[in-house]
RODO-2510 file (C-alpha; in nm, 4 decimals, decimal comma):
residues 306
     n   res          X          Y          Z
     1     m     0,5260     1,8916     0,6868
     2     t     0,4832     2,2574     0,6591
     3     n     0,1453     2,3204     0,8192
     4     h     0,0414     2,5213     0,5199
     5     e     0,1001     2,0952     0,3518
     6     v    -0,0846     1,9746     0,6152
     7     e    -0,4038     2,2213     0,5999
     8     k    -0,4270     2,1843     0,2854
     9     d    -0,4560     1,8050     0,2950
    10     v    -0,7178     1,8583     0,5717
    11     k    -0,9470     2,0938     0,3254
    12     e    -0,9016     1,7705     0,0563
    13     a    -1,0214     1,5247     0,2959
    14     l    -1,2746     1,7190     0,4569
    15     r    -1,4005     1,7674     0,1452
    16     i    -1,4333     1,4210     0,0747
    17     i    -1,5736     1,3322     0,3905
    18     r    -1,8226     1,5960     0,3873
    19     n    -1,9412     1,5848    -0,0030
    20     g    -1,8446     1,2034    -0,1241
    21     f    -1,6164     1,1275    -0,3843
    22     s    -1,6074     0,9565    -0,7026
    23     v    -1,3954     0,8246    -0,9975
    24     p    -1,4955     0,8240    -1,3298
    25     h    -1,3338     0,4321    -1,3088
    26     f    -1,1388     0,2404    -1,0577
    27     l    -0,7737     0,3458    -1,2609
    28     v    -0,8282     0,6199    -1,2725
    29     q    -0,7418     0,8367    -0,9823
    30     s    -0,6112     1,1555    -0,8677
    31     d    -0,3324     1,2778    -0,6094
    32     y    -0,6438     1,2808    -0,3342
    33     s    -0,8597     1,0057    -0,3105
    34     k    -1,0255     0,7971    -0,0876
    35     v    -0,8167     0,5865     0,1204
    36     f    -0,8335     0,1894     0,1038
    37     a    -0,9306     0,0971     0,4605
    38     f    -0,8218    -0,2122     0,4118
    39     s    -0,6401    -0,4324     0,1548
    40     n    -0,8642    -0,6025    -0,1526
    41     e    -0,5281    -0,8189    -0,2181
    42     w    -0,4829    -1,1335    -0,0813
    43     i    -0,1523    -1,0820     0,0773
    44     p    -0,0982    -1,3901     0,2316
    45     g    -0,1654    -1,5767    -0,0931
    46     y     0,1861    -1,4815    -0,2697
    47     l     0,4184    -1,3838     0,0199
    48     p     0,5362    -1,6856     0,0616
    49     y     0,7615    -1,6192    -0,1918
    50     f     0,9457    -1,3294    -0,0601
    51     s     1,1999    -1,3764     0,2195
    52     i     1,1346    -1,1429     0,4120
    53     a     1,3000    -1,1531     0,7603
    54     n     1,5159    -0,9595     0,8332
    55     q     1,6009    -0,8036     0,5768
    56     p     1,3814    -0,4155     0,4466
    57     a     1,1462    -0,3565     0,2381
    58     l     0,9577    -0,0834     0,0070
    59     t     0,5396    -0,1135    -0,0685
    60     i     0,2830     0,0848    -0,1932
    61     t     0,1104     0,1917     0,1799
    62     g    -0,2265     0,2121    -0,0098
    63     s    -0,4357     0,0627     0,3251
    64     l    -0,1061    -0,0445     0,5323
    65     d    -0,1989    -0,3857     0,4924
    66     q     0,1065    -0,5083     0,2865
    67     a     0,3504    -0,3504     0,5450
    68     l     0,1822    -0,4562     0,8428
    69     f     0,2285    -0,8107     0,6501
    70     l     0,5736    -0,7520     0,6152
    71     a     0,6010    -0,6598     0,9936
    72     q     0,4616    -0,9505     1,0885
    73     n     0,6400    -1,1601     0,8632
    74     g     0,9566    -0,9838     1,0294
    75     a     1,0562    -0,7246     0,7872
    76     s     1,3642    -0,5355     0,9735
    77     s     1,2388    -0,1689     0,8449
    78     i     1,0071    -0,0402     0,5509
    79     d     0,9158     0,2443     0,3218
    80     a     0,6189     0,2825     0,2080
    81     f     0,5329     0,5377    -0,0661
    82     d     0,1663     0,6442    -0,2452
    83     k     0,0437     0,9566    -0,4549
    84     n    -0,2171     1,0062    -0,1990
    85     p    -0,1353     1,2635     0,0653
    86     l    -0,3825     1,0798     0,2488
    87     v    -0,2918     0,7390     0,3201
    88     k     0,0201     0,8667     0,5452
    89     y    -0,2370     1,0081     0,7999
    90     y    -0,4646     0,6407     0,7878
    91     g    -0,1514     0,5027     0,8111
    92     e    -0,0143     0,6822     1,1282
    93     l    -0,3285     0,6245     1,2657
    94     k    -0,3335     0,2858     1,2028
    95     l     0,0442     0,2322     1,3557
    96     a    -0,0467     0,4040     1,6659
    97     a    -0,3932     0,2590     1,7130
    98     i    -0,2005    -0,1665     1,6815
    99     r     0,1072    -0,0032     1,9105
   100     c    -0,0466     0,1079     2,1973
   101     l    -0,4344    -0,0585     2,1751
   102     s    -0,5612    -0,4019     2,2740
   103     r    -0,7039    -0,5992     2,0551
   104     e    -1,0167    -0,5255     2,1886
   105     e    -0,9897    -0,1656     2,1531
   106     f    -0,8837    -0,1945     1,7950
   107     l    -1,1407    -0,3669     1,7094
   108     e    -1,3798    -0,0784     1,8653
   109     f    -1,1966     0,1853     1,6697
   110     i    -1,1378     0,0558     1,3453
   111     p    -1,4664    -0,1079     1,1262
   112     t    -1,3501    -0,4822     1,0860
   113     s    -1,5821    -0,7877     1,0356
   114     d    -1,5375    -0,8393     1,3668
   115     n    -1,6830    -0,5530     1,4906
   116     p    -1,8782    -0,2734     1,1801
   117     d    -2,0508    -0,1314     1,4260
   118     a    -1,6843     0,0455     1,5031
   119     s    -1,6969     0,4329     1,4708
   120     f    -1,3716     0,5475     1,5239
   121     s    -1,3990     0,7151     1,8318
   122     p    -1,2548     1,0794     1,9589
   123     k    -1,2102     0,8586     2,3676
   124     i    -1,0119     0,5918     2,1605
   125     c    -0,8458     0,8368     1,8957
   126     n    -0,7168     1,0878     2,2257
   127     e    -0,5191     0,7704     2,3891
   128     i    -0,3526     0,7556     2,0571
   129     f    -0,2712     1,0492     1,9596
   130     y     0,0413     1,1306     2,1221
   131     e     0,1921     0,8582     1,9428
   132     m     0,1491     1,0077     1,6269
   133     p     0,4075     1,2651     1,4501
   134     e     0,3081     1,6134     1,4852
   135     d     0,2447     1,6347     1,1200
   136     a    -0,0274     1,2864     1,2248
   137     q    -0,1466     1,5497     1,4963
   138     k    -0,2614     1,8154     1,2863
   139     f    -0,4614     1,6701     1,0536
   140     w    -0,6556     1,4159     1,2962
   141     f    -0,7121     1,7115     1,5714
   142     s    -0,8759     1,9306     1,2378
   143     i    -1,0466     1,6420     1,1115
   144     y    -1,2022     1,5485     1,4192
   145     r    -1,2314     1,9366     1,5237
   146     n    -1,4789     1,9361     1,2090
   147     v    -1,6237     1,6198     1,1393
   148     k    -1,8697     1,6221     1,4830
   149     d    -2,0299     1,2601     1,4150
   150     s    -1,6999     1,0431     1,4039
   151     r    -1,9170     0,7911     1,2311
   152     k    -1,8908     1,0139     0,9240
   153     i    -1,5442     0,9416     0,9360
   154     a    -1,6026     0,6257     0,7387
   155     n    -1,6949     0,8354     0,4274
   156     l    -1,3036     0,8921     0,3992
   157     f    -1,2922     0,5341     0,3070
   158     r    -1,3185     0,3122    -0,0468
   159     t    -1,6095     0,1236    -0,0731
   160     e    -1,6729     0,0531    -0,4403
   161     m    -1,3811    -0,2086    -0,4489
   162     v    -1,3262    -0,3295    -0,0802
   163     p    -1,5751    -0,3170     0,2229
   164     l    -1,4946    -0,0823     0,5045
   165     i    -1,4505    -0,4249     0,7399
   166     s    -1,1950    -0,6326     0,6346
   167     d    -1,1036    -0,9906     0,7382
   168     a    -0,7558    -0,9440     0,7276
   169     n    -0,5553    -1,1949     1,0018
   170     y    -0,3037    -0,9632     1,1104
   171     y    -0,5835    -0,8748     1,4025
   172     s    -0,6599    -1,2229     1,4468
   173     e    -0,6469    -1,3314     1,8350
   174     e    -0,3532    -1,5222     1,7546
   175     n    -0,1724    -1,2443     1,5585
   176     y    -0,2283    -0,9248     1,7047
   177     d     0,0459    -0,9565     2,0071
   178     n     0,2673    -1,0427     1,7558
   179     l     0,1815    -0,7561     1,5227
   180     q     0,2249    -0,5378     1,8181
   181     k     0,5479    -0,6348     1,9375
   182     r     0,6915    -0,6497     1,6211
   183     l     0,6226    -0,2407     1,5222
   184     n     0,7053    -0,1245     1,8437
   185     q     1,0707    -0,2757     1,7091
   186     i     1,0777    -0,1579     1,3348
   187     n     1,0441     0,1854     1,1813
   188     i     0,7709     0,2421     0,8845
   189     r     0,8912     0,5701     0,6931
   190     f     0,6313     0,7377     0,4794
   191     y     0,6879     0,8432     0,1533
   192     t     0,4664     1,0695    -0,0646
   193     a     0,5541     1,0111    -0,4128
   194     d     0,4596     0,8236    -0,7293
   195     f     0,5882     0,5164    -0,8761
   196     s     0,7466     0,7445    -1,1494
   197     s     0,9155     1,0387    -0,9336
   198     l     1,0620     0,8433    -0,6107
   199     p     1,2229     1,0115    -0,3463
   200     q     1,6386     1,0018    -0,4084
   201     c     1,6418     0,8916    -0,0546
   202     i     1,4969     0,5222    -0,1741
   203     l     1,6107     0,5104    -0,5284
   204     n     2,0314     0,5402    -0,3549
   205     k     1,9389     0,2442    -0,1590
   206     k     2,1457     0,0421    -0,4323
   207     g     2,0921    -0,3517    -0,3070
   208     y     1,9246    -0,2690    -0,0405
   209     y     1,5387    -0,3999    -0,0725
   210     g     1,4857    -0,8250     0,0181
   211     t     1,1320    -0,7097    -0,0621
   212     i     0,9614    -0,5210    -0,2560
   213     l     0,5608    -0,4885    -0,3350
   214     l     0,3909    -0,2627    -0,6015
   215     s     0,0852    -0,4202    -0,6302
   216     n    -0,0902    -0,3374    -0,9481
   217     i     0,0375     0,0174    -0,9246
   218     f     0,0746    -0,0138    -1,3497
   219     d    -0,3066    -0,0121    -1,3590
   220     w    -0,3049     0,2883    -1,1780
   221     g     0,0451     0,5232    -1,2825
   222     d     0,1666     0,7138    -1,5784
   223     f     0,1916     0,4034    -1,7264
   224     r    -0,1522     0,3325    -1,7851
   225     p    -0,3804     0,5943    -1,8840
   226     y    -0,7666     0,4184    -1,8801
   227     g    -0,8105     0,4168    -2,2731
   228     a    -0,4286     0,4171    -2,3652
   229     a    -0,4071     0,3785    -2,7314
   230     d    -0,0517     0,1931    -2,7182
   231     y    -0,1061    -0,0567    -2,4203
   232     v     0,1706    -0,2821    -2,5225
   233     t     0,4029     0,0438    -2,5157
   234     e     0,3037     0,1355    -2,2206
   235     l     0,3365    -0,2233    -2,0454
   236     h     0,6757    -0,2317    -2,1923
   237     s     0,7123     0,1394    -2,0125
   238     f     0,6311     0,0056    -1,6921
   239     y     0,8850    -0,2583    -1,7098
   240     s     1,1512    -0,1341    -1,8123
   241     v     1,1323     0,1359    -1,5463
   242     v     1,1270    -0,2320    -1,3343
   243     e     1,4242    -0,3206    -1,4878
   244     h     1,5912    -0,0032    -1,4412
   245     v     1,4579     0,1497    -1,1333
   246     v     1,3664    -0,1797    -0,9485
   247     k     1,6617    -0,4415    -1,0344
   248     p     1,8986    -0,1258    -0,8705
   249     m     1,7336    -0,1427    -0,5165
   250     l     1,6976    -0,5011    -0,4615
   251     t     1,9706    -0,7291    -0,2757
   252     d     2,1645    -0,9783    -0,4513
   253     d     1,8260    -1,2274    -0,4258
   254     g     1,5480    -0,9428    -0,3539
   255     v     1,1692    -1,0107    -0,5011
   256     c     1,0042    -0,7504    -0,6184
   257     l     0,5757    -0,7605    -0,7312
   258     a     0,5860    -0,6325    -1,0293
   259     r     0,1958    -0,6461    -1,0813
   260     y    -0,1304    -0,7655    -0,9094
   261     y    -0,3715    -0,9224    -1,0852
   262     f    -0,7089    -0,9393    -0,9451
   263     g    -0,8038    -1,3028    -1,0882
   264     d    -0,5947    -1,4452    -1,3423
   265     h    -0,6005    -1,2133    -1,6550
   266     r    -0,2796    -1,2976    -1,8818
   267     d    -0,3890    -1,1559    -2,2297
   268     d    -0,1787    -0,8620    -2,2018
   269     v     0,1337    -0,9794    -2,0756
   270     e     0,0929    -1,2150    -2,3464
   271     t     0,0154    -0,9858    -2,6424
   272     f     0,3565    -0,8120    -2,4638
   273     m     0,5831    -1,0913    -2,4964
   274     e     0,4285    -1,1293    -2,8732
   275     h     0,5531    -0,7672    -2,9492
   276     h     0,8635    -0,7541    -2,8070
   277     s     1,1505    -0,9848    -2,8671
   278     l     1,3268    -1,1315    -2,5437
   279     e     1,5979    -0,9169    -2,5513
   280     d     1,3447    -0,6050    -2,5410
   281     c     1,1946    -0,7801    -2,2260
   282     p     1,3324    -0,7487    -1,8481
   283     k     1,5346    -1,0882    -1,8405
   284     e     1,4736    -1,2215    -1,5166
   285     y     1,0780    -1,1390    -1,5036
   286     v     0,8775    -1,4691    -1,5190
   287     k     0,4894    -1,4675    -1,4609
   288     v     0,3772    -1,6877    -1,2022
   289     r     0,0240    -1,8158    -1,2065
   290     g    -0,2081    -1,9341    -0,9563
   291     v    -0,5157    -1,7245    -0,7812
   292     p    -0,4643    -1,4473    -0,7196
   293     s    -0,2070    -1,4135    -1,0144
   294     v     0,1305    -1,2067    -0,9594
   295     d     0,4218    -1,1325    -1,1697
   296     l     0,7671    -1,1648    -0,9878
   297     y     1,0759    -1,0495    -1,0926
   298     r     1,3832    -1,1622    -0,9386
   299     k     1,6904    -0,9692    -0,9484
   300     s     1,9595    -1,3033    -0,9887
   301     k     1,8140    -1,5487    -1,2085
   302     f     1,4589    -1,6826    -1,2586
   303     l     1,1958    -1,7901    -0,9896
   304     g     1,0311    -2,0081    -1,2237
   305     n     0,6481    -2,1139    -1,2474
   306     d     0,3925    -2,2172    -0,9941
***
């Protein structure tokens, strides 16, 4: 990244930290938005549907939690993408923290349910500073230089949908050391891109990914502007991309989490099925019910229903 790009990202991050930032609706997101500190998905609830070990994975970046769970479960490499430029810097910070710090130090640095009073200590940040790539170093150096009270860095994170603290089990006593070891063995690459405009270096990876996690990206992306007049058309457009763009990137037995639902809200999918013949639908798209409710898409055959 150029210095100009990093400077722009710092400026936007400081604006959010100092002034706060709210969106008119939780499904409306600009490129620069608050960052999810931890995922509000129940990720362990759907990972059993995937064969993750020893295979590359592609995921939305978000809070980085999806990537961390993938690493914990043995993914060989991970590509992470997000339209919000700020999540990359948080991802690099979080990665460096877990790779370098003991569990106790990590809990002193990033607020969690185990230690909600953690305050992004500058002292601890100094310990991991040179474990981050140069652009992330420049970003966080500028943030700490301009934010004298490090506790205010928490203003960069979303709290209206998910608490800053988290019960994510990758930092539990039994899992943290294993995750730390895994993160020092694999590479996580970050890309600033929307799902509808993935870089060619990702699109060229035909038959490459065993797992692709799209979270609830449909609700945030260009496919469903909030209040869209023709919701079914937006839904069809999204699954068309899953069929024609995502499918070629999957291995023969690869699985894509196409949509994550907060609850078991299926009316939109049922409406979609009513308005389009099976010939119009992705032929290997299936519905997996449960709490959480997710839609899984498998390249080679139907997964069946749960």
